[in-house]
Every structure is written in structure tokens, then in C-alpha cells.
C-alpha positions in Angstrom: 11.5 4.4 -23.7 12.7 1.0 -22.2 13.6 -1.7 -24.4 13.6 -5.5 -23.6 15.2 -8.4 -25.1 14.8 -12.1 -24.3 18.3 -13.4 -24.1 17.4 -17.1 -23.4 14.1 -18.9 -23.5 13.5 -20.7 -20.2 13.0 -24.4 -20.6 9.6 -25.5 -19.5 8.4 -28.9 -18.7 5.4 -29.8 -21.0 3.6 -31.3 -18.1 3.6 -28.3 -16.0 3.9 -25.5 -18.5 4.7 -23.0 -15.6 6.0 -20.5 -18.2 4.4 -20.1 -21.5 6.0 -17.5 -24.1 2.5 -16.1 -24.9 2.2 -14.9 -21.3 5.3 -12.9 -21.5 4.1 -9.2 -22.1 5.6 -7.1 -24.9 7.2 -4.4 -22.9 6.5 -1.6 -25.4 2.7 -2.7 -25.6 2.6 -2.7 -21.7 3.9 0.7 -21.4 1.5 2.1 -24.1 -1.3 0.4 -22.3 -0.2 2.0 -19.1 0.0 5.4 -20.7 -3.5 4.9 -22.2 -4.8 4.3 -18.6 -3.2 7.4 -17.3 -4.6 9.5 -20.4 -7.9 8.0 -19.6 -7.9 9.0 -15.9 -7.0 12.4 -16.9 -9.7 12.8 -19.4 -12.3 10.9 -17.4 -11.9 11.9 -14.0 -12.0 15.5 -12.4 -11.2 17.0 -8.8 -14.4 15.6 -7.5 -13.3 12.2 -8.0 -10.5 12.5 -5.6 -10.2 12.9 -2.0 -7.2 14.6 -0.4 -6.0 12.9 2.6 -2.9 13.6 5.0 -0.9 10.7 5.7 2.3 10.0 7.5 5.3 8.9 5.5 8.9 8.6 5.9 11.1 11.3 4.5 14.5 10.7 3.1 16.0 11.0 6.6 13.6 8.3 8.0 11.4 10.9 9.9 7.9 10.7 9.6 6.3 13.8 8.1 2.7 14.6 7.1 2.0 14.6 3.3 -1.2 15.5 1.4 -2.1 12.5 -1.0 -4.9 12.2 -3.5 -6.9 9.1 -3.6 -9.6 8.0 -6.0 -13.0 8.0 -4.5 -16.1 5.7 -5.5 -17.2 8.1 -8.4 -13.8 7.4 -9.9 -13.9 3.7 -9.7 -17.4 3.8 -11.1 -16.3 5.9 -14.1 -13.4 3.4 -14.7 -15.6 0.5 -14.3 -18.0 1.9 -17.1 -15.0 2.6 -19.2 -13.6 -0.8 -19.1 -17.2 -2.4 -19.1 -16.5 -4.0 -15.8 -19.5 -6.1 -14.2 -19.4 -6.3 -10.6 -21.6 -8.5 -8.1 -21.6 -9.5 -4.6 -20.3 -13.0 -3.9 -20.6 -13.0 -0.1 -21.5 -10.8 2.7 -21.5 -11.1 6.5 -23.1 -8.7 8.9 -22.1 -8.9 12.7 -24.6 -7.2 14.9 -24.5 -6.2 18.6 -27.0 -7.7 21.1 -29.3 -4.6 20.5 -29.2 -5.4 16.7 -26.8 -2.7 15.5 -24.5 -3.5 12.8 -20.9 -3.7 14.5 -19.0 -4.7 11.4 -19.9 -5.6 8.0 -17.6 -7.8 5.4 -18.3 -8.0 1.7 -16.6 -10.0 -1.2 -17.4 -8.5 -4.7 -16.3 -10.1 -8.0 -15.3 -7.9 -10.9 -15.4 -9.3 -14.5 -14.2 -8.0 -17.8 -16.1 -9.0 -20.9 -13.2 -11.2 -22.0 -14.0 -13.4 -18.8 -11.1 -12.3 -16.6 -12.3 -11.7 -13.1 -11.1 -10.8 -9.6 -12.7 -11.3 -6.3 -11.8 -8.8 -3.6 -13.1 -8.4 0.1 -13.4 -5.7 2.8 -15.0 -4.8 5.8 -15.9 -1.8 7.7 -16.5 -1.8 11.5 -18.0 0.7 13.9 -14.7 0.7 15.9 -12.9 2.7 13.0 -12.3 6.2 13.6 -15.3 8.3 12.8 -17.7 5.4 12.5 -18.9 4.9 15.9 -22.0 7.0 15.6 -22.9 6.4 11.7 -26.0 4.7 10.6 -26.1 0.8 10.1 -26.2 1.6 6.6 -23.2 3.6 6.4 -21.2 0.6 7.9 -22.6 -1.7 5.1 -22.2 0.4 2.3 -18.8 1.3 3.2 -17.7 -2.1 3.4 -19.4 -2.9 0.0 -17.9 0.1 -1.5 -14.3 -0.9 -0.4 -14.9 -4.4 -1.8 -16.1 -3.1 -5.1 -13.3 -0.5 -5.5 -10.7 -2.9 -4.7 -12.0 -5.5 -7.2 -12.2 -3.0 -10.0 -8.6 -1.6 -9.2 -7.2 -5.1 -9.1 -8.9 -6.3 -12.3 -7.8 -3.3 -14.5 -4.3 -3.4 -12.9 -4.4 0.3 -11.4 -2.9 -0.9 -8.3 -4.0 1.9 -6.2 -5.7 2.2 -2.9 -9.1 4.1 -2.9 -10.0 6.9 -0.7 -12.5 4.7 1.1 -9.6 2.3 2.0 -7.7 4.8 3.8 -9.9 4.9 6.9 -9.6 1.1 7.3 -6.0 0.8 8.5 -7.0 0.8 12.3 -9.3 -2.1 12.4 -7.1 -4.7 11.0 -6.7 -6.3 14.5 -9.9 -5.7 16.0 -12.1 -7.4 13.2 -14.0 -10.6 14.1 -13.5 -11.8 10.6 -9.6 -11.6 10.6 -9.4 -13.0 14.1 -11.2 -16.1 12.9 -8.6 -16.6 10.1 -5.7 -18.4 11.7 -3.5 -18.3 8.6 
């Protein structure tokens, strides 16, 4: 187990209070909480809550190799949401349609909130230009965007820091999205 010790207490201006001692985590408690989260996942989730996806990663020599990885699916994030008593709701959504009225792209922003009031807003989108999405229903485009935003909000709120299985198919659309093109930041 890692032990931490504060050597100096940083000087903090009373006007700005950028660093407050009550915000510095106890390392032992943080490790215990992470271990509890890992134990919760092992007890709560099963193989149907994960999707195996082959991804390209660099090996120790810098060469790209295909590796099987497991990512939590919507069912896993819903179980974790229930375990942590997370409330989610849609903050914003935007649907871009073709001239024929079909959904081309859907954007959702979802807020996840814990009972103590802590909340996170996360957004996501899904586009018909993604691999495998060109022939799916309009509903699939919209629901995939909503699922991605919801999963991301839950993951960020509970501090899991993981990418969901639904996120893995989103990598190709970053430069094709109308919503991202409008953002000049």
C-alpha cells in the first residue's frame, strides 16, 4: 500500500482559496474506494455486460498490433448507475436530417447527478457516416448518441475513467461532424 505524507502545506490566498486542505484526498481512503469500486464491478457485472473489441495498440517496439479488449456496455453503466443512485436527464439534443428527412447525425448532452448534488454533463453524437451505421434506422442513430452521452456522464461522475463499448465505434466521425465543425475552439 502506498503511504503519502504532506511535507509542506501550500500557502493559499484567502481571497482566491485555490487550494483548500479539505480538498486534498486521504490516499489510503482513495485506494480503499477504488478497491471497493473494482469489487463492485466484479460482483455486479457479468460477461454479458462487456463487449470484446479488437483495437490497434503499439507494442513495446512501437509496432501496431491487434489486441482484444473488453469494454463495458450500456447494461454495465445502467447497473453502476443504479448502484450509485445516479440520476440522469437530457440537457440538450440536436438532430441533423437529410433533405429526405432521414436522421444524418444526432447529438445529446446528458447530466448525471449523485444524491449529494455532484453532477457532470457529457455530450456525444452518432453519425450515419460511421462504419456500420449507413443502413441503420433513424432511431438507432439517435439512441446510440443518447447512450454514448449517458454512459460517458455516468463514467465521469463515478470516476471510472473508462470508455464504453458504444464509444469505440465513434472514433471515425470526429472530423466529419457538423457539430464539431461549428466549434472553432
